[in-house]
N, C-alpha and C positions, 0 to 999 in steps of 0.2 A: 435369737433362737438358733435355728439350724445354720444359717449363714455365718453367724459368729463362731459356732463350733467348727465349721469348715475352715474358716480363716485361721482359727487357732491351731488346727491340725496342720494346715499348710505352713504356717510360720514355724511350728515345731519341726516339720520335715526339712524346711530350708535351713534351720539352725543346725540340725543334725548333719546335713550334707556339707554345709559351709559355716563353721562356727563364726558368730558375729554378724551373719547376714540379716538377721531379723531386727537388729538394732537400727534406730533411725540415723541418718547421716549427721555429722556434727553441724550445729547451727552456724550460720554466717550472718553477722550483723544483728541488729535488734529485731525482735519478733514483729511480724507484719500485723498492723492494727487494721481490723476490718469492722466497719459498723454493721450491727445486726439488722437495723431497719433502714428506711430510706435516708440517704446522706447526700447532701449537696456537694457536688464536685466542681470547684471553681474552674479548674483547668478545662473541663468539658462543658461547663455551663448546663449541667444536667443532673438529675437525681439518679443515684446508683443504688442497686439492691444486690445482695448476694445471689448468685445463680444456684438454685436448689438442685440442679442435676449434676453439679460438679462432683467428681469422684476423687476425693483426696487420697484414697488408698492407692490409686493408680499412680499418682504423682509421687507418693512416698516410695512405692516399689521401684519406680524409675530412678529416684534419687539414690536408693540403696544400691541399685545395680551400677550406677555411675560412680558411686563412692568406691566400689570394688575394682574399678578399672585401673590399670597401672598408669602412673603419671611420671613425667620426667622430673628430675630434681629441681626444686624451686618453682615448679609450675603451680599456679594458684588453684585451689580447689573451690569450685563454686557450687553452692546448693541454693538455687533460687527458691524464694518462698512463693507460694502459690495462693491466689485468691481470685476465683472467677466471679465476675459480676456482670450485670447488664444495666443499661441506663434507659431512662425515659425523659422526655423533654420538658413536660409541664408538671406543675404541682397537682393538677387534676389527675393526670395519668398516674403519678406516684401514689396518690390517695387510693385510686382504684386498684392498683397492684397490691398495696398494703392491705386493703380490705379483702381482696381475693385470697391473699396469703393467710390472713387471720381466719377466714372461713375454712381453708384446707387444714390448718393446724388445730382447729377446734375439735 
């Protein structure tokens, strides 16, 4: 609703002030694959979930700002992909978190 309209107006203003500033940075490497529900992480020996409070818009804005920074010739341009998650140790905890998430999404 209102927040979306504010964001759209801000992007239009940024584009007007600096053409090309509202476009996302060029991708680097394959797209990050993130599981929607609980996923077992072998390296951590824990279950992981997406962090619901992560603000992707902040990361994208930062990446756009970094993309506009001048670089030396031949210097690589890095656009790290972002995926915030949290982990729980046991299957029981994973089930409780999944159940709580289902209740809040209903």
